SERO-134033 format. One line per 10 residues: their letters; for each residue x, y, z of C-alpha. Coordinates in Angstrom, 1 decimal. Example, Ala and Ser with C-alpha at 12.3 -4.5 7.8 and 13.67 -1.06 7.14 Angstrom:
as) 12.3,-4.5,7.8 | 13.7,-1.1,7.1
//
This chain:
mliliagpyr) 5.0,-22.7,-7.6 | 3.9,-19.2,-6.3 | -0.1,-19.2,-6.6 | -1.8,-15.6,-6.9 | -5.4,-16.7,-5.9 | -7.4,-14.6,-7.5 | -11.5,-14.2,-6.2 | -13.7,-11.7,-5.4 | -13.3,-9.5,-2.3 | -15.0,-6.3,-2.2
sgtnddpvlm) -17.6,-6.9,-5.7 | -20.9,-7.2,-4.8 | -20.1,-6.4,-0.9 | -21.9,-3.2,-1.5 | -18.5,-2.3,0.4 | -20.2,-4.6,3.5 | -17.2,-5.6,5.6 | -19.2,-8.4,6.5 | -19.2,-9.3,3.2 | -16.0,-8.7,2.2
qqnlenlesv) -14.3,-10.3,5.3 | -16.6,-13.5,3.5 | -15.0,-13.6,1.0 | -11.8,-13.2,2.4 | -12.2,-15.9,4.1 | -13.4,-17.4,1.0 | -10.5,-17.2,-1.4 | -8.3,-18.2,2.0 | -10.1,-21.4,1.8 | -8.1,-22.4,-0.9
alplfrkghi) -5.0,-21.4,0.2 | -4.2,-24.2,3.0 | -5.1,-27.0,-0.1 | -2.4,-25.1,-2.7 | 0.0,-25.4,0.5 | -0.5,-29.5,0.8 | -0.2,-30.0,-2.8 | 2.9,-28.1,-2.5 | 2.9,-24.6,-3.5 | 2.8,-21.3,-1.8
pmigewvalp) -0.4,-19.6,-1.6 | -0.7,-15.9,-1.8 | -3.4,-14.2,-1.4 | -3.2,-10.2,-2.9 | -5.5,-8.6,0.8 | -3.1,-10.3,2.6 | -0.3,-8.1,1.4 | -3.0,-4.5,0.3 | -4.9,-4.5,3.8 | -2.4,-3.9,6.2
lihlvgsnep) -0.8,-1.3,4.1 | -3.8,-0.4,3.4 | -4.9,0.6,6.8 | -1.2,2.4,7.1 | -2.2,4.4,4.2 | -4.7,5.4,6.0 | -8.1,4.8,3.7 | -10.8,5.5,5.7 | -13.3,3.8,3.6 | -12.8,0.9,0.5
gdaaweeiqy) -12.7,2.6,-3.1 | -11.0,6.0,-1.3 | -7.4,7.2,-3.5 | -6.2,5.9,-0.5 | -7.6,2.4,-1.4 | -6.6,3.3,-4.9 | -3.4,3.0,-4.1 | -2.5,-0.2,-2.9 | -5.3,-2.2,-3.5 | -5.0,-2.8,-7.3
pvahrllekc) -1.1,-2.0,-7.7 | -0.6,-5.2,-4.7 | -1.7,-8.1,-7.4 | 0.2,-6.8,-10.3 | 3.4,-6.2,-8.5 | 2.8,-9.5,-7.4 | 1.9,-11.0,-10.0 | 5.4,-10.1,-11.5 | 6.6,-12.1,-8.9 | 3.6,-15.8,-9.5
davlriegas) 4.6,-19.1,-11.3 | 0.5,-18.9,-11.8 | -2.8,-17.9,-11.0 | -5.5,-19.7,-8.7 | -9.4,-17.8,-10.5 | -12.3,-19.1,-8.4 | -15.9,-18.9,-8.9 | -17.4,-15.8,-8.7 | -17.9,-11.8,-10.2 | -14.9,-9.7,-9.7
kgadedvria) -13.3,-7.2,-12.2 | -9.8,-7.3,-9.9 | -9.7,-10.5,-10.7 | -10.1,-11.0,-14.4 | -7.9,-8.0,-14.7 | -5.3,-10.4,-12.4 | -6.0,-13.1,-14.9 | -5.5,-11.0,-17.9 | -2.0,-9.9,-17.2 | -1.0,-13.7,-15.9
kerglmvfys) -1.8,-14.1,-19.3 | -0.2,-12.0,-21.0 | 3.2,-13.1,-19.2 | 2.5,-16.4,-20.4 | 1.3,-17.4,-16.2 | -0.7,-20.9,-15.8 | -4.0,-19.5,-15.4 | -6.5,-22.5,-13.1 | -9.7,-22.2,-13.1 | -10.1,-25.1,-9.8
leevpnai) -8.0,-26.4,-6.7 | -8.6,-30.0,-9.1 | -6.0,-28.5,-12.2 | -3.4,-27.4,-10.1 | -0.6,-29.7,-10.3 | 1.0,-31.8,-7.1 | 4.1,-30.2,-6.5 | 4.7,-32.4,-4.1
//
């Protein structure tokens, strides 16, 4: 399965780049275990951040950021088979889960819930 890893990125950071990087590393911490279970992990920021840079965003939350950040995840959900929602408050991740459920995708809340594919 192609599984979107959803959780806090900007949430709770007050736009501190160090805290945002820590959140990204937290998202990434489950990518290799998902891969080892036989799936393809995906994190929206892996796609969004280079595009946000290219569009010329100056800071999180500016118009250029908003043009890219959440629409990327929503477009990825059109291709994903499931979502892994990791812990932590995040309106964006909660919206990803809502959209996934609306589309009939599987939603997992822990790595242990994700079945092995190999």
